[in-house]
ROSE-4610 file (N, C-alpha, C; in Angstrom, 1 decimal, always signed):
// ROSE-4610
residu = [M/M/M/M/M/M/L/L/L/T/T/T/E/E/E/S/S/S/H/H/H/R/R/R/D/D/D/P/P/P/F/F/F/A/A/A/H/H/H/A/A/A/F/F/F/A/A/A/D/D/D/L/L/L/D/D/D/D/D/D/I/I/I/E/E/E/V/V/V/K/K/K/S/S/S/L/L/L/A/A/A/A/A/A/A/A/A/F/F/F/R/R/R/P/P/P/R/R/R/R/R/R/T/T/T/T/T/T/A/A/A/D/D/D/R/R/R/V/V/V/R/R/R/A/A/A/A/A/A/L/L/L/K/K/K/A/A/A/L/L/L/A/A/A/Q/Q/Q/G/G/G/H/H/H/G/G/G/T/T/T/L/L/L/I/I/I/T/T/T/H/H/H/D/D/D/E/E/E/K/K/K/A/A/A/W/W/W/A/A/A/S/S/S/I/I/I/T/T/T/F/F/F/S/S/S/G/G/G/T/T/T/R/R/R/H/H/H/E/E/E/V/V/V/V/V/V/L/L/L/E/E/E/F/F/F/C/C/C/G/G/G/P/P/P/E/E/E/A/A/A/V/V/V/A/A/A/G/G/G/G/G/G/E/E/E/E/E/E/L/L/L/I/I/I/E/E/E/R/R/R/L/L/L/P/P/P/D/D/D/H/H/H/E/E/E/F/F/F/A/A/A/L/L/L/P/P/P/G/G/G/Q/Q/Q/L/L/L/V/V/V/A/A/A/D/D/D/A/A/A/T/T/T/I/I/I/T/T/T/K/K/K/V/V/V/D/D/D/H/H/H/R/R/R/F/F/F/G/G/G/A/A/A/M/M/M/E/E/E/R/R/R/L/L/L/E/E/E/V/V/V/T/T/T/A/A/A/V/V/V/L/L/L/L/L/L/L/L/L/L/L/L/E/E/E/E/E/E/G/G/G]
num = [1/1/1/2/2/2/3/3/3/4/4/4/5/5/5/6/6/6/7/7/7/8/8/8/9/9/9/10/10/10/11/11/11/12/12/12/13/13/13/14/14/14/15/15/15/16/16/16/17/17/17/18/18/18/19/19/19/20/20/20/21/21/21/22/22/22/23/23/23/24/24/24/25/25/25/26/26/26/27/27/27/28/28/28/29/29/29/30/30/30/31/31/31/32/32/32/33/33/33/34/34/34/35/35/35/36/36/36/37/37/37/38/38/38/39/39/39/40/40/40/41/41/41/42/42/42/43/43/43/44/44/44/45/45/45/46/46/46/47/47/47/48/48/48/49/49/49/50/50/50/51/51/51/52/52/52/53/53/53/54/54/54/55/55/55/56/56/56/57/57/57/58/58/58/59/59/59/60/60/60/61/61/61/62/62/62/63/63/63/64/64/64/65/65/65/66/66/66/67/67/67/68/68/68/69/69/69/70/70/70/71/71/71/72/72/72/73/73/73/74/74/74/75/75/75/76/76/76/77/77/77/78/78/78/79/79/79/80/80/80/81/81/81/82/82/82/83/83/83/84/84/84/85/85/85/86/86/86/87/87/87/88/88/88/89/89/89/90/90/90/91/91/91/92/92/92/93/93/93/94/94/94/95/95/95/96/96/96/97/97/97/98/98/98/99/99/99/100/100/100/101/101/101/102/102/102/103/103/103/104/104/104/105/105/105/106/106/106/107/107/107/108/108/108/109/109/109/110/110/110/111/111/111/112/112/112/113/113/113/114/114/114/115/115/115/116/116/116/117/117/117/118/118/118/119/119/119/120/120/120/121/121/121/122/122/122/123/123/123/124/124/124/125/125/125/126/126/126/127/127/127/128/128/128/129/129/129/130/130/130/131/131/131/132/132/132/133/133/133/134/134/134/135/135/135/136/136/136]
x = [+60.5/+60.7/+61.0/+60.9/+61.4/+62.6/+63.5/+64.8/+64.4/+63.9/+63.3/+62.3/+62.0/+60.6/+60.4/+59.1/+58.7/+57.4/+57.4/+56.2/+55.4/+55.7/+55.6/+54.6/+53.6/+52.6/+52.7/+52.6/+52.7/+52.2/+50.8/+49.6/+49.9/+51.1/+50.9/+51.7/+51.9/+52.1/+50.5/+49.8/+48.7/+47.4/+47.5/+47.0/+48.1/+49.1/+49.8/+49.0/+49.4/+49.5/+49.0/+47.9/+48.2/+48.6/+48.9/+49.7/+51.1/+52.0/+52.6/+53.6/+52.0/+51.8/+52.0/+53.1/+52.9/+52.1/+51.2/+50.7/+50.7/+51.4/+51.3/+50.2/+49.9/+48.3/+49.2/+47.5/+47.7/+47.4/+46.6/+47.1/+47.8/+48.7/+50.6/+51.1/+50.8/+51.7/+51.6/+49.9/+49.5/+48.6/+49.3/+48.5/+48.6/+47.5/+46.8/+47.7/+48.5/+49.1/+48.5/+48.6/+48.3/+48.1/+47.3/+47.0/+47.0/+47.4/+47.6/+46.5/+45.2/+44.0/+43.6/+44.1/+44.1/+44.7/+45.9/+46.8/+46.0/+45.6/+44.7/+43.4/+42.2/+41.8/+42.4/+43.3/+43.7/+44.4/+45.1/+45.6/+44.2/+43.3/+42.0/+41.6/+41.3/+40.7/+41.8/+43.0/+43.8/+43.8/+43.6/+43.2/+41.6/+40.5/+39.8/+40.0/+40.7/+40.9/+40.1/+40.6/+40.0/+38.6/+38.2/+36.2/+36.3/+34.5/+34.2/+34.0/+33.0/+32.6/+32.5/+33.6/+33.7/+32.2/+32.0/+30.7/+31.2/+32.1/+32.3/+33.6/+34.7/+36.1/+36.4/+36.2/+36.5/+37.7/+38.4/+39.5/+40.1/+40.6/+40.8/+42.5/+43.0/+43.9/+44.1/+45.2/+45.4/+46.6/+46.8/+48.7/+48.1/+49.6/+50.0/+50.8/+51.6/+52.8/+54.0/+53.9/+55.5/+54.4/+53.5/+53.0/+52.1/+52.3/+51.1/+50.6/+49.6/+49.0/+47.8/+47.1/+45.4/+44.9/+43.2/+42.9/+41.9/+41.8/+40.5/+39.9/+38.8/+37.4/+36.5/+36.5/+36.8/+35.7/+34.5/+33.1/+33.2/+33.2/+33.1/+31.9/+31.0/+30.6/+30.7/+30.5/+30.4/+28.8/+28.8/+27.3/+27.8/+27.0/+27.2/+28.4/+28.1/+29.0/+30.5/+30.6/+32.2/+32.7/+32.3/+32.4/+33.0/+31.3/+31.2/+32.4/+33.2/+34.3/+35.6/+35.3/+36.8/+36.3/+35.4/+35.0/+35.4/+35.4/+35.5/+37.1/+37.8/+38.9/+39.7/+39.1/+39.4/+39.6/+38.1/+38.3/+39.6/+39.8/+40.7/+41.7/+42.3/+43.4/+44.2/+43.1/+43.4/+44.3/+43.7/+44.9/+46.2/+46.4/+47.5/+48.3/+47.9/+48.3/+49.9/+50.4/+51.8/+51.4/+51.2/+50.8/+52.1/+52.3/+53.3/+52.8/+52.7/+52.5/+53.3/+54.0/+55.5/+54.9/+56.3/+55.5/+54.7/+54.0/+53.4/+53.8/+53.0/+53.5/+51.6/+51.7/+49.9/+50.0/+49.8/+49.5/+48.8/+47.6/+46.3/+45.6/+44.9/+43.7/+43.1/+41.8/+41.0/+39.4/+38.5/+37.6/+36.3/+35.7/+34.4/+33.3/+32.9/+31.5/+31.6/+31.0/+30.2/+28.7/+28.1/+26.9/+26.5/+26.0/+26.0/+25.0/+24.3/+23.1/+23.1/+22.1/+22.1/+20.8/+20.8/+19.2/+19.4/+18.8/+19.0/+20.2/+20.3/+21.7/+22.2/+23.7/+24.2/+24.9/+24.9/+25.4/+26.1/+27.7/+28.3/+29.1/+28.5/+29.4/+30.2/+31.4/+32.0/+33.0/+33.2/+33.9/+35.0/+35.9/+37.6/+38.1/+38.8/+39.7/+41.1/+41.4/+43.3/+43.6/+44.5/+45.5/+46.8/+46.8/+48.3/+49.4/+50.8/+51.8/+52.6/+52.8/+54.2/+55.3/+55.6/+57.1/+57.9/+59.0/+60.4/+59.6]
y = [-0.4/-1.8/-0.9/-1.7/-1.3/-1.8/-1.0/-1.6/-2.6/-2.6/-3.7/-4.6/-5.7/-6.2/-7.0/-7.4/-7.8/-8.6/-9.9/-10.8/-10.7/-10.2/-10.2/-9.0/-9.6/-8.5/-8.2/-6.8/-5.3/-5.4/-5.9/-6.2/-7.0/-7.9/-9.2/-8.7/-7.7/-7.5/-7.4/-6.8/-6.2/-7.3/-8.6/-9.5/-10.9/-11.0/-11.4/-11.9/-13.1/-13.6/-12.8/-12.7/-11.7/-12.4/-13.5/-14.3/-13.7/-13.7/-13.3/-11.6/-10.9/-9.4/-9.5/-8.5/-8.4/-7.1/-7.5/-6.1/-6.2/-4.8/-4.3/-4.0/-4.5/-3.3/-2.0/-1.0/+0.1/+0.7/-0.3/+0.2/+0.4/-0.9/-0.2/+0.5/+0.7/+1.6/+3.2/+3.4/+4.9/+4.6/+4.7/+4.8/+6.1/+6.3/+7.6/+8.1/+9.2/+10.1/+10.3/+10.5/+10.5/+12.1/+12.9/+13.8/+14.3/+15.8/+15.4/+15.2/+15.8/+15.3/+14.0/+13.3/+11.4/+11.1/+11.9/+11.3/+11.8/+12.8/+13.4/+12.5/+11.8/+10.9/+9.8/+9.1/+8.0/+7.7/+9.3/+9.5/+9.2/+10.0/+9.8/+8.9/+7.6/+6.3/+5.3/+6.1/+5.3/+5.5/+6.7/+6.6/+6.4/+6.7/+5.8/+4.1/+3.4/+2.3/+1.8/+2.1/+1.9/+1.8/+2.6/+2.7/+4.2/+4.6/+5.8/+5.7/+6.5/+6.8/+7.7/+8.5/+9.7/+10.4/+11.4/+12.3/+13.4/+14.5/+15.8/+15.8/+16.3/+17.0/+18.6/+19.3/+20.2/+20.7/+21.5/+21.8/+23.4/+24.0/+25.5/+25.7/+26.3/+27.0/+28.3/+28.8/+29.6/+30.2/+31.9/+32.2/+33.4/+33.4/+34.8/+35.4/+36.0/+36.7/+35.7/+34.5/+34.2/+32.3/+31.8/+30.7/+30.7/+29.5/+29.4/+27.2/+27.5/+26.1/+25.8/+24.5/+24.2/+24.3/+24.2/+23.9/+23.4/+21.5/+20.9/+20.5/+20.3/+20.2/+18.3/+17.9/+15.7/+16.5/+15.1/+15.1/+13.1/+12.2/+11.1/+10.7/+9.5/+9.0/+7.4/+7.4/+5.8/+5.2/+4.6/+3.2/+2.0/+2.1/+0.4/+1.1/-0.1/+0.1/-0.3/-0.7/-1.1/+0.0/+0.7/+1.8/+2.8/+3.0/+3.8/+4.3/+3.1/+2.9/+3.2/+3.2/+3.6/+5.2/+6.1/+7.1/+8.0/+7.1/+8.2/+8.2/+6.4/+6.9/+8.2/+7.8/+9.4/+10.7/+10.7/+12.2/+12.7/+11.3/+11.7/+11.5/+10.7/+11.1/+12.1/+12.8/+13.6/+14.5/+15.3/+16.7/+16.4/+15.5/+15.3/+14.2/+13.6/+13.4/+13.7/+12.9/+13.5/+12.8/+13.7/+13.3/+13.4/+12.3/+12.4/+12.4/+13.4/+13.9/+14.6/+13.7/+14.7/+15.9/+16.9/+18.2/+19.2/+18.6/+19.2/+19.1/+20.3/+19.9/+20.1/+19.9/+19.8/+20.8/+22.3/+23.1/+22.7/+22.4/+22.0/+21.3/+20.5/+19.4/+19.2/+19.7/+19.8/+18.9/+18.8/+18.3/+19.0/+19.4/+20.8/+20.6/+19.7/+19.0/+17.9/+17.1/+15.5/+15.3/+15.0/+14.1/+12.7/+12.7/+10.8/+11.1/+10.0/+9.6/+8.0/+7.6/+6.2/+5.7/+4.2/+3.8/+2.3/+2.3/+0.2/+0.5/+1.7/+1.7/+2.8/+2.9/+3.4/+4.4/+5.7/+6.6/+7.6/+7.6/+9.4/+10.1/+11.0/+12.1/+12.7/+13.0/+13.5/+14.8/+16.1/+16.4/+17.1/+17.1/+17.2/+18.7/+19.3/+20.2/+20.2/+20.1/+20.5/+21.4/+22.2/+23.1/+22.5/+22.8/+22.1/+23.2/+23.1/+23.9/+23.7/+24.0/+23.5/+23.6/+22.7/+22.6/+23.7/+24.0/+24.3/+25.7]
z = [-43.9/-42.9/-41.5/-40.8/-39.4/-39.8/-38.5/-38.2/-37.0/-35.9/-35.3/-35.3/-35.0/-35.6/-34.2/-33.2/-32.5/-32.3/-31.8/-32.5/-30.9/-30.0/-28.8/-28.5/-27.6/-27.2/-26.7/-27.1/-26.0/-25.0/-24.9/-23.3/-22.8/-22.7/-22.2/-20.4/-20.2/-18.9/-18.3/-18.6/-18.8/-18.1/-19.1/-18.9/-18.3/-17.1/-16.6/-15.1/-14.9/-13.3/-12.4/-11.8/-10.5/-9.4/-9.2/-8.4/-7.9/-8.8/-9.0/-8.6/-8.8/-8.6/-6.9/-5.7/-4.3/-4.6/-3.3/-2.9/-1.3/-1.2/+0.2/+0.7/+2.3/+2.8/+2.5/+2.2/+2.9/+4.0/+4.6/+6.0/+6.5/+6.4/+7.1/+7.2/+5.7/+4.8/+5.2/+5.3/+5.9/+7.1/+8.0/+9.6/+10.1/+10.5/+10.7/+11.9/+11.9/+13.1/+14.1/+15.4/+16.6/+17.4/+17.2/+17.1/+19.1/+19.3/+20.7/+21.3/+20.6/+21.4/+21.8/+20.2/+20.8/+21.7/+22.3/+23.5/+24.7/+24.5/+25.9/+26.3/+25.2/+25.6/+25.7/+24.9/+25.9/+27.5/+27.4/+28.9/+29.9/+29.2/+30.6/+30.8/+29.4/+29.6/+29.8/+30.4/+31.1/+32.6/+32.5/+34.2/+34.9/+34.3/+34.8/+34.1/+34.3/+33.9/+32.7/+31.7/+30.2/+30.1/+31.4/+31.6/+30.7/+30.0/+29.5/+28.2/+27.9/+27.0/+26.3/+24.9/+24.9/+24.7/+24.8/+24.9/+23.8/+24.1/+23.2/+23.9/+23.2/+23.5/+22.4/+23.0/+22.7/+23.0/+21.8/+21.7/+21.0/+22.4/+22.1/+21.8/+20.9/+20.5/+21.8/+22.8/+23.0/+23.2/+23.8/+23.4/+24.5/+25.5/+26.5/+25.7/+25.7/+26.3/+26.3/+26.9/+27.0/+26.7/+26.9/+26.6/+25.1/+25.0/+24.0/+24.1/+23.8/+24.1/+23.8/+24.0/+23.7/+25.2/+25.1/+25.9/+25.6/+26.8/+25.9/+26.8/+27.0/+27.6/+27.3/+27.4/+27.7/+28.6/+27.8/+28.9/+28.3/+29.7/+29.6/+30.2/+30.0/+30.1/+30.7/+32.2/+32.6/+33.2/+31.7/+32.7/+33.4/+34.3/+35.2/+36.6/+37.4/+38.5/+38.6/+37.4/+37.0/+36.2/+35.2/+34.6/+35.5/+36.8/+37.4/+38.4/+38.8/+39.8/+39.1/+38.1/+37.0/+37.0/+36.7/+36.8/+37.7/+38.8/+40.6/+40.1/+40.0/+40.0/+39.0/+37.8/+37.6/+37.9/+38.5/+39.4/+40.6/+41.0/+42.2/+42.0/+40.3/+40.6/+39.3/+38.8/+38.0/+38.0/+39.3/+39.5/+40.1/+40.0/+40.4/+39.7/+38.7/+37.5/+36.8/+36.2/+35.9/+34.3/+33.7/+32.1/+31.6/+30.3/+29.6/+27.8/+27.6/+25.9/+25.7/+24.2/+23.6/+23.0/+24.0/+23.0/+24.4/+25.3/+25.6/+27.0/+28.2/+29.4/+29.9/+31.0/+31.2/+32.4/+32.4/+33.2/+34.5/+33.8/+35.3/+34.4/+34.7/+34.7/+36.2/+35.5/+36.9/+36.3/+37.3/+37.1/+37.4/+36.3/+36.5/+36.3/+36.6/+36.7/+36.6/+37.9/+37.5/+37.7/+37.1/+36.7/+37.5/+38.6/+39.0/+38.8/+38.7/+38.4/+39.0/+39.9/+40.6/+40.4/+40.2/+39.8/+39.5/+38.4/+38.0/+37.4/+36.0/+35.5/+36.1/+37.0/+37.7/+36.3/+36.4/+35.2/+35.9/+35.1/+35.6/+34.4/+34.3/+33.6/+34.2/+33.6/+33.8/+33.1/+33.4/+32.1/+32.8/+32.1/+32.6/+31.5/+32.4/+31.2/+32.1/+30.3/+30.9/+30.4/+30.4/+29.8/+29.2/+28.1/+27.9/+27.0/+27.6/+27.3/+26.2/+25.3/+24.3/+24.8/+24.6/+25.1/+24.1/+24.1/+23.4/+23.2]
């Protein structure tokens, strides 16, 4: 004979009303962390007035005796007159722009290549190279 006897269903919780269970969104709980590369792309897009399509982004780590950091080469494409105007704004403002990237100092920002094609569909392809130093 058992000391305690229960006539309750031990699996009742498995078949309970699901409306009583609170489900939190996983998307809100696990938001992906923005990397330095994400921040570089966002800053370049902001300089281009929100225009531009990312073609490639290469990131290479580098170090010297006194500094370490990364070199970012970003190729953006601008299609149409309005987007091309944004690309031209990027070309003009990039060399003198003061970036605000947490933990990073932009030592050099240059445009290394520009391919501008005119015609029915005006197109501009810009290659920007940024040299970032780690602060601290």
